[in-house]
N, C-alpha and C positions, 0 to 999 in steps of 0.2 A: 492650373499654376504652370508657367514655366520660365527658363533667365534666358539670356540675354545671346545664347547661343542657337535659342529656340530648342533646347533640350527637356524635352513634357519632363515631370513632376516621375510618371512612370514606370521611367524607364531608368529610374535610381535606384539602388539596393534597396531592398525593402527596410532595413531596419533605417533607414539614412529617410526613404520615401514620405514613412510615420512620423519619424522625431520631428522631421522638416513643416510637418502637414500640421502637428501638431503647434507647435511655433507659429505659421502661416492662424493659423484659426485663433491664434492670442488666449493657448491653451499657456498653463503654470508648468515650463519643464527646467524650470529654472534659470537663472537668469545674469551666469558667469558671462566671461568674457568669450568664451567656448563659445555657447548656443550663438550668440551674435556672430561669432566670426563664421562658422558653418553658413548661419540662412544666409548671410550677406556675399561667403562664396557661390553661392545656389544663381540669387539674386541678380549678381554681376557677370554672372558668365565667366567664372572663375573655377567652376565645376564642371569639365569636359566628360566626355565615353570614358580617357583616361588617367581619368584621376575618382572614378566612383570605389577601386581600395581603400585610397586613402582616405575617400571620404568616413567611409563603415568603420574605417577602426578608429579615426577621430570622435563620430558619433558612440561606438559601441565604448571607445572609451570615456567619455562623457558620461553616460547612459548608468555603466558601474558605479564610477567614482560618485555623481552626482543623481540620486535618482530624482521622480518629477516634487518641484515644490521644496528642493532642499539645496540647489544651488552645489559650491562645491564643500558647504558644510558634513565633515562625516555621519553614515545614518543613526540614527540613535539604535540600541540593542545591538546583539553581540553582529561580529562578522565574522562569514567562516571562506577564507584563501581557497580560489578552487585554478589558481595557476596566475601566470607574471604576464604583464601585457610587455608588446613591444620594446619604449620603453625600461623597462623593468623594475614598473609598479606592479603592485599585486592586482586581482583579480579579482573582485570581493564579489558576496552575496549576500545581504544581511539575510540573519535567521527570522526574522516576518516575514520572509518573502516564502518563505520554505514552507507558510501558514497555510498556502493555497496550493490545490492540485498540481501536479506537475508532469511533463510526461518527455522523459528521451527518446530520441529515434538517429537510428545509424546503420549505417549498415556494417558487416563482421570488424571487429577491430582499426572501428571510430574510433572508442575510447569510452563506453556508455557507460562502462563498467568501472575504468577507472573513475571517473568523475562522480559514479556514486559513493567509491573509494574518497577520494576526497573529501566530499561532506559529510559520510559517517568521522574519518577523521577530525575533518575541522569540530567536529560536537563533542568526539571520545578526550582532544584536547582543553577541551573546556567544560565538561565532565561536572568537575566542584563547580562551577559556579550554576545559581538553583534558578537562573533562570532557563535552563540549557532545557532542551527533552531527552526525553530518552530515545534510544533508537529500536523499536520492532523492524529487523529482516528478515527476506525473504530469499533464499537462493537455491538456485535449480544449477549450478553448475560449481560449486564452490570456492568463487573469483572472490566473494566477500572475504572467507577467512582469513586470510592473512593479515589484516586490523589482529586481531586475534594477538600476535607476535606484538606489536607495541603499545598494543592498551591489552593490560591486564582486566580489567571489567567489563572487555566485550566480550560476553557467554558463545558462546559456540553449541549449539545442541544440533546434534544431526538426527533425523527424522528418529531413527531405530532406538534413541532413547528418551524419545519425547512418551507420556504420558496424559494422556487424552481420554476424556469421558465428556460427550456431546449431548448426553443427558444431562448432567447437572446445569444447570442455569448460573449464571453469574451474579457475584452477589444485588442484591438488589431487583433481580427481576425475577416476575413470576414464572412459575413451570407452566402454566396453562398456556405463557405466551412465548416462552424461550420452544415449547415443545411444537408448537405450530410452525414456527420459523425453522425449527432442524426439519422435522418432515419436509416439508415446502424447497428446504435444500437441497434433502438427499437426492427426492424425487428428481428435482433438473439435474440437477449434477452425473446420476448414474442414468437419465433417461427411462424414466421408469412412465407409464401413466396414471391417469385418473382412477380408476382401480387401485390399481398398488401403493398408492395414497391411501386410500381410502381404511384400505387393512392396516397399511402399518400406522394411523391413528388408530386402529381400535387393537393393535397387541402391544402400541405404548400403551394404555389405558389397564389393558392387564395385567402388564408389569407395575407399573406404578401404585394398580391395588396389590399384586401380589407380595409387593418389598414393604410396603405399607408407607409408601414414599411420605407423604403428605403428616403423616402421625411421625414418625420415628425417624428422617429425615434419610434414607436408606435408599442409592439411587440406583438401579440395573445400568447396564453396561450393554456391547451388541454382543458378547458373548451369552446376553443371559438370553437374550431377543432372537438367535439363533435358535438354542435350546428351545425356546420355548415352539420356534414355527415347525422344528423336528416333532416336536411334541403333537401335535395337532394335524401334522402332515400326516403320522404314520396312527394317528386315533380313526377309529372305523365311522367315528360319527362324526366329523367333520366331513362338510356337503362336497362334493367335485371341486365346484363350479371354486367353489371358497381355495381346495388347493392347489390348483392350476396361478390364480397369486402368488399363494405362498411360497410354493417353488418359484416363480418369480421374483420375487425378490430374497426368496434364501438364494439366490445367485450370484445375487450382488452384493449380501452379505459378507455370505463364503469367499468371495472374491476380496474385501476388505481385509476379511482371518488370516487369511491363508499370506497374504503377503507384512499384514501389519499387526499379527496377532498380539504381540506384547505392547504394542501401543495403545490399542483400545479396550483390552482385557484388565480392567481397572475400577477401583471404585469410585477414585474422582479425581484424580488426573492434577496436572497443575495447575493451580487457581489462578488464573487469568490478574487477579489483584496483585499478584506477586512476581509474574511475568513482568506486567507495567513498570515494575519498581526497578526495572534492573536496564541495561543497554545486551539485547538478545538476539544475534541469532540463527535464524533455522533453515538446514539444509535438506532439500529436500530430492535431492538428486539420485536415478536409480529408481523411480517408484514412477507410477503409470500418471499418466494426467490427468486422469480423473479422482485419483488418489490422494494426487498433489492438492487438487483441487479443494478436496474434502476437509485437506487436514486443512491449508492454507485459508480460506474461506469461513471453515467455521472458528478459528483461533480471531481472524480481522472481526469475526458477525460477535462475539463474545467481548474484543476491544468496544465497537460499537455502543453494544446494549448497556454492558458494562458500566460507562462515562453517560451515557445518557439519563441510567437510571440512576446512578448515585451524584447526578446536580452539578458532573462535572467537564462538560461542556461547557469553552470559555466561547462568550459571548466576543469578548475582546481582541477575539484574533490570537489568545496567547496558546504557542503547539507543547501537549502537554506527551506528545507521542509522535515521532516521525517513525512516519510508515515506511518502508522502502524494500521494492521487489525490482530483483535482477531478474530477467525476462520474463519477462510480465506475462507475455506472448502464451506461455504456458498456461495461467487461469483465463487470460481474456481473450486467448485464442479462436474459443466460440461461447456461446453467450452460456451464460451459468446460472 
């Protein structure tokens, strides 16, 4: 498709090109005068290379005000204002649009954290509305905590104040299934090999038996695992081949406990069911990337398994918890 000036569609800005192509293909993208005006501009030759920016702004403004199939009607559901358009009108996004995965990319100083604060702030401003989700945010550079000065309900938890015991499965999740997933996660994050995986599984079984977890509901923690490994390493009856695997595991566990013993030495830890009832920011600055990943992915795994086990995953697309990660490269910069 090209206009009378011979300007091919591919030379338009990407958003304008996609929008006009959908109109040309007969897609229902709104029936307002703006839609037809932009298409007529292009086809009549009114859009020239010098008017690219204006076309892009008009299309962006129309896309924000009138999502697909809605014309100029206000979208149903809650709206969050991210900014202001050039004509002074608000630049809004619907809460429903956040039910899908989103990724913000940009150079340093381009406004990624500012945008995240706007999204979180927009939710906190409407937190009394039952349709509003709770926020669970992870921050690696303390860029989001300033929201707590405006919103008392935004609970900021520095990692030193966390209490986590990943031996305890979320409510409704079987101990066997949870234990296997935690073993897999630990091995991947701390770059261990298959022999270490098998050894960790064996040690966990012994710990559950020692604590009579299934009968008494008492769970071990990482400090208990470290103590069990120390006993086995110093036991003369432990085979030499096992001692090597134990020492490898102990190096990883002691590394975690040396940096964050107060976090992981606890019988229960914060129940994920309670965390998800609040707006929570967890700050992970000052930790190594492996430990940051261990904490953040552990809480995310708890969240997902809790919702799945208790039938709370909503097929209608309703957002229960908005998960926000500022500087997500700390978690996903390498395969985890």
